[in-house]
C-alpha angles and dihedrals in degrees: 000000000000092000090054091054091049091050088055092055101265123135095233126194129183126190137182116236117242112282092012133091116353090347091058108098115090114214090235090062098043122353089187094057099035113109090204118049123223090261090057096253122128114266098214098146125202102343136308094305091062091047092049091049092051094047090049088068093073095074089058098048121101119243092254090052091050092051097044095091092047092051090047091051092047091050092049090050094047091049091049090241091132141025091232123116100199100176102071114319097072090048090051087054089051090052090052090050089050089053089051088057096042092053089060092059122098092219095063110098121229130204127182092353095306131098116250096239127157127186128204128180137172124218106326086010088056091056090049090048091054094050096042092050089050091051103042124049090198089078101087097177129029129187110185108185100199137117116247112264136172116213091195090061090049088054094046093047092042091234095127097084097083089057091060090068095048 
């Protein structure tokens, strides 16, 4: 869909959430495939060809292999072994950092002293959209595509456990 937005004149950006997509592999699981090294630096390798070759691996990984880093990050967070909040909060922080960058660009339109920035997300992206729009006044339009859910009811009804393995 991002190409369609761009064709209609929007500056469109797409990002993978932490521990998902091309940002999925934790360095502890595979330092060769991890996009971020253990010291926090980007593991780009020797030029764009090396990066493209590493990212091409994702299409061949099984679903459990793709989710292993996310599950590891969730476990570390639940056990208070890290200050990360990998489910949504860290991704909201990434969105805010992306907005910081976008507002420095000459091709971002401004109106009444604020950038004209909209945010749309589907499912987990919808949850991130809701939180980011509530945290940052620079987001002037938000379209969270997510069903209404109540995590407290999931806890009370003990229906949350299947989500841990997703």
